[in-house]
C-alpha positions, -999 to +999 in steps of 0.1 A: +933+404-285+895+391-283+880+360-294+847+350-293+837+317-286+822+301-317+784+287-311+767+263-329+728+256-332+715+226-316+687+224-340+705+212-366+710+176-350+672+167-358+680+162-394+710+149-393+698+121-366+672+112-385+694+110-420+716+085-398+686+064-383+663+061-414+682+036-432+660+005-421+627+020-411+593+012-430+558+019-424+527+002-434+510+023-452+496+028-488+523+045-520+502+061-545+514+056-581+526+082-607+500+113-608+500+146-624+496+161-593+507+155-557+477+135-534+457+157-513+434+130-497+424+096-498+395+102-519+396+120-553+369+147-563+359+148-600+334+174-593+323+201-567+298+174-546+307+142-568+332+118-549+345+088-569+364+059-560+397+062-540+428+048-559+442+019-553+470+009-529+500+001-545+536-009-530+547-020-498+539+011-481+558+044-468+594+039-470+606+063-443+640+067-458+662+101-470+669+107-503+703+116-512+710+149-498+717+179-526+742+205-510+758+238-519+777+268-507+798+297-508+829+309-496+833+348-496+861+372-483+848+408-476+865+442-466+845+469-448+852+504-437+830+524-419+835+560-407+811+584-380+805+619-382+823+624-350+856+613-367+857+575-352+863+549-380+866+509-381+881+486-407+869+448-411+883+419-424+859+387-431+858+356-439+828+337-446+818+302-453+782+283-459+771+249-466+735+244-472+719+209-477+686+199-492+663+162-492+630+148-485+613+118-470+603+094-494+588+118-519+591+154-525+557+161-516+558+142-484+586+154-461+611+183-472+644+187-451+667+218-451+698+225-430+726+245-433+759+255-412+781+287-418+812+304-402+820+341-400+855+345-387+867+384-386+896+408-379+886+443-371+907+474-365+901+512-352+914+544-352+932+558-323+900+578-309+877+549-306+907+536-280+905+503-296+932+487-311+919+457-327+905+424-320+892+393-338+861+370-333+842+344-351+808+333-347+788+298-361+755+304-381+731+279-389+697+272-403+672+241-403+640+236-415+612+209-423+578+211-445+552+181-439+525+180-470+536+213-485+518+207-512+486+193-496+456+211-476+472+214-440+510+221-451+532+225-418+566+243-423+587+246-388+619+266-392+647+277-372+680+302-379+708+318-365+725+345-383+753+374-384+745+406-396+778+408-410+772+376-434+746+403-453+753+432-472+767+468-460+751+475-427+757+509-411+745+499-380+760+480-351+769+439-357+741+417-341+733+382-341+697+373-352+682+342-336+644+332-352+621+303-347+591+305-372+561+277-370+535+280-396+505+258-399+472+258-424+443+241-435+419+238-461+389+210-462+385+190-491+355+208-501+343+244-496+362+277-493+373+277-457+408+280-448+425+285-416+462+294-405+483+299-376+518+314-376+546+320-345+576+341-350+604+344-324+633+368-329+664+379-311+690+405-320+720+400-300+743+430-300+765+416-277+754+447-255+722+446-259+694+420-267+661+427-285+633+403-285+604+401-303+573+377-305+546+373-328+512+354-333+490+352-360+459+334-365+428+334-392+402+316-401+378+322-427+346+303-428+318+305-455+284+286-456+250+292-471+245+332-466+268+338-440+305+343-440+326+346-410+363+361-406+381+359-374+418+374-370+442+371-339+471+390-336+498+396-307+533+408-307+556+416-277+586+431-278+614+438-253+648+456-254+672+447-223+693+484-227+663+508-224+642+480-206+617+491-231+585+468-237+558+470-261+528+447-262+502+450-287+473+426-291+441+427-313+409+403-323+386+408-346+357+390-359+332+401-389+300+385-396+282+391-433+245+380-442+234+382-473+200+365-475+187+382-510+200+411-534+179+438-513+191+428-477+227+429-462+236+428-425+274+430-413+286+429-379+320+438-365+337+427-331+370+442-322+393+445-293+429+460-293+451+463-265+482+484-259+506+483-234+540+501-234+561+497-203+597+497-190+617+515-159+587+538-161+550+523-149+527+506-177+506+529-195+482+518-225+452+516-236+423+489-242+394+493-269+362+472-273+340+479-301+308+464-316+294+478-348+266+465-369+256+477-402+224+468-418+210+480-455+174+468-469+166+479-505+129+466-512+108+470-543+095+507-545+056+510-542+036+519-570+027+554-549+057+565-541+076+589-568+114+585-576+135+564-594+142+531-581+130+524-543+138+537-511+169+520-496+169+520-454+200+523-434+207+514-399+238+512-378+246+501-339+280+509-324+289+504-289+327+511-278+344+513-243+376+525-238+400+523-209+432+543-202+457+518-184+478+531-158+452+554-143+444+544-107+404+541-107+396+552-139+365+528-156+369+542-188+344+555-210+315+540-225+298+554-256+265+540-274+255+552-311+227+542-330+209+557-365+185+550-387+182+563-422+163+562-457+178+575-492+155+582-522+164+592-554+140+616-563+151+626-598+183+616-616+199+649-600+178+647-567+181+627-537+164+632-503+179+616-471+161+615-437+179+599-405+178+601-365+201+593-343+203+579-305+234+586-282+248+575-249+282+586-235+294+575-200+323+592-186+343+586-152+340+626-144+305+631-154+271+617-155+257+598-186+248+623-216+225+613-237+216+626-269+188+625-298+191+642-329+173+642-366+182+658-398+171+658-432+194+667-464+182+676-502+211+671-524+215+682-561+240+669-583+234+668-618+254+651-649+289+673-656+285+693-687+309+706-715+320+745-712+343+755-737+361+725-737+361+718-698+337+697-681+317+718-655+304+697-625+281+718-600+267+702-566+244+719-538+226+702-507+204+720-478+201+701-445+177+710-415+181+691-382+172+692-344+198+679-314+189+673-278+211+665-254+212+659-217+226+691-198+225+712-229+199+737-246+182+721-277+197+729-312+181+738-338+204+738-373+201+750-412+226+749-432+236+753-471+264+736-489+274+749-524+305+735-547+314+735-584+343+725-600+356+723-632+382+697-653+402+690-682+428+669-702+456+680-724+468+651-744+503+664-754+509+636-776+504+601-779+522+590-744+519+622-725+485+634-708+481+663-683+450+666-661+439+694-644+410+703-622+396+732-602+373+731-573+353+757-550+331+750-521+314+773-500+289+769-467+268+785-444+253+770-410+232+786-391+225+776-352+204+783-325+217+802-298+251+806-315+267+828-342+267+816-379+292+799-390+309+803-427+335+785-448+351+790-480+374+764-495+394+764-528+412+735-543+434+726-573+452+696-586+476+688-618+484+653-628+507+639-653+508+605-669+530+593-692+528+555-708+556+547-728+557+519-759+587+500-741+561+496-713+571+522-689+548+544-668+551+575-648+527+592-627+529+629-609+502+647-596+504+678-573+473+689-551+467+721-534+437+733-508+425+762-491+401+765-467+388+793-440+363+794-415+346+820-396+323+820-362+328+821-331+363+809-336+381+813-368+405+788-390+427+789-420+443+754-434+466+751-465+478+720-476+503+709-503+507+675-515+533+662-545+531+625-557+555+610-582+556+574-590+576+558-619+587+529-633+606+530-666+628+512-687+657+538-706+672+510-724+676+475-732+701+471-702+689+504-679+658+511-660+650+533-635+621+539-607+610+566-581+583+567-554+582+602-537+556+620-516+558+654-502+533+669-479+531+702-461+501+715-445+497+752-421+468+752-397+462+791-382+434+797-358+420+822-337+393+827-307+385+856-285+397+853-250+368+852-226+385+874-200+400+902-220+381+902-253+408+899-274+416+878-305+443+852-299+460+838-329+479+803-333+504+794-361+523+765-357+540+771-391+542+746-419+547+707-409+564+690-436+565+653-443+589+635-470+590+598-481+612+588-510+623+556-528+646+559-559+665+532-578+685+529-607+698+497-622+723+493-654+726+454-667+757+468-688+782+492-673+804+508-695+789+482-720+813+451-702+786+421-699+776+407-666+789+439-649+758+453-629+755+487-613+727+499-591+722+531-571+697+531-541+678+562-521+655+563-493+645+588-475+617+591-446+610+624-424+590+601-397+603+568-396+582+542-378+600+520-351+586+492-369+599+463-347+581+476-318+550+474-340+554+437-344+572+435-379+594+404-375+618+415-405+626+451-396+659+459-384+668+476-348+677+510-357+656+535-376+673+553-410+659+583-419+679+585-451+701+565-470+718+563-504+740+534-518+762+526-548+767+490-559+788+473-589+784+434-590+805+413-615+799+377-618+824+351-640+809+312-636+807+306-600+827+336-590+808+369-581+823+402-566+808+435-553+820+470-545+795+495-527+792+523-512+768+536-486+759+569-463+728+569-442+716+587-411+713+560-383+693+573-354+704+609-360+736+599-368+756+599-400+774+569-410+791+561-442+810+530-455+823+507-482+829+475-486+845+450-513+836+412-513+844+381-534+823+353-534+828+317-548+796+293-551+802+255-552 
């Protein structure tokens, strides 16, 4: 027999102490009269720039007294049985109780208080293969929160929570306790559209054997004045796991400035810093990337001597980037600079001319600085689509010439031609169903001085189905295929299949279902000539598949019985991400690739019952379980 000592959250003492000591405390401040909206400042604003007199002071001041507490709770009895794919199984009988309190100081819009206390007691037994005869355990849970001026321009909220995974739904992963503290502060000035927000979260998952700690910090600021707009963002997450000693730190800082003086001039600058660190038992590795880029666009009025439609558009970009690899001794990183200047001009309704020049500078640790200069001219033709035997036909063509000069390499002259066309057609099956079919084909040839010519041929097809029912349900499905061949000094063959399905459709007054499915398969075959043997080498890794699905069915009256609700939930993901390591504070510790669950819920008054069965693949292992719960609210 093993008994876990109950643990209570100390932070619950704060609101209780305030409630006991607040009976005779008063403050010398104003007490506003009855208003349709909560006050947001001492001075009211009738228009955007016209202030009016402040409201008169009333009463004897703020009464620092806690309002009568409102409370409610639940009492639940729960039975669970789990079975693993290796034959191990266990059973749990749980008794859970929760009591929640809510109140406020003076007025509901002034300070809001929330608190709660719970107890989880369980008795577990397992089969002989697990080597455990059974044990009993109990643990306290609690939560507390305070909101200051929740309806104002500067709301503040502090929350703390200690929970037990066994008090939730049917989880097939191991039992663990969660401790979380969250702080949020926002601010918005009285006038203008500026805003500021700060949020800090700290979460600990404790399984009794290992802990998973995650701390996140997020701060944003939006400033808008005259012709300028500035967005600032800071994000940081630190995840540490005691069992594997893995530690992942992600940090980013972003700033964007936009300037729009007139309709014909636009300037935007973006600066970013991203830092990724992964460590543990092995030495820490990661990367750090600094980036600064500026985009400018100017569209002056067209001079009289320039033929064409409208005026020219001048576009310029500047970009600087520095990338460092953490963990490599003496690696100063890679620095790169790129700048471009171009002009676009609409010669006619279907003809456009683009002239551009680029300048680049790349500095690597192992090589000397490499500088590059390039120019390019592109003439494109893209007429309006035409009707052809019921199909919409859309052709396009472009021709380009360019010159590139780079340090340590021969000068390159390039010339190319690209042609493409496509047909599309809609088929209206009836008032609710619509099919759309699109077929495309493109070809291109690129000639380069001192190298073999490169040729490419690509085909594509897509079929979509859209259904809109009178009841409001919608179904969309899409299938796309693409196939491309390239031939030059090396050759390649790329194929892609993509299937999309989304639906949210009521079947009847009490039944509905929804589905979101994505399936993608790709194949990339390439070949190149071995310079030593002269033989062509083929590379074919085969088809790479990816799928993601989420399907749910809900029935409000199972077997026609009122208040008997049934639901089926299915989810699958062939490449689940470790979301907690990526900074998701709500993510669980384990990764689940497939899961299917069925539920039956029945409620009579304050009595709620549930029966559920679930099977899932958790960290590569198949786990299944059932749950029966009876819960009474009071």
